[in-house]
C-alpha positions, 0 to 999 in steps of 0.5 A: 839344069845348065843353061849352057848345055845344049842337050839339057836345053833341047830336052827342056824344049821337048818337054815343053812340046817343041820338036827340037834336036838342036839349040843353035841360034837358027833353031831357037829363032824359029821358036821365038814366037811360040816359046817365051823362054827362047828370047831369054835364053838368047839374051843369056847366051849373048851376055855369056859371049860378051862376058867372055870377050869383054870380061866380067866387069862389062857384064856387071856394068851392062846386065841386070843389077843383080849381076853387080851384086855378084850373081845373075839370076835367070827368071824363075819361069825357066823351070818350075819356079827354080832358077839357076844362078850363074856366079860372076864373082 
């Protein structure tokens, strides 16, 4: 599962009972009250934007401590106990 893939995220949200075709910010914001994964996904996307704008050192400094160790782990709740790892190094 790639959290950067709109089609994969949309598929996961559909599997979780949401009638979505897109994963743009407006669509996701409408789901924040009913889908606990959405706030995490929005924070992840924001962190990715900031890392690409300000560099990976900014991300290591301002994100979860795991980022400083070389990887940012998404919560296991995302998909059946399996979390993807985004390598920052």
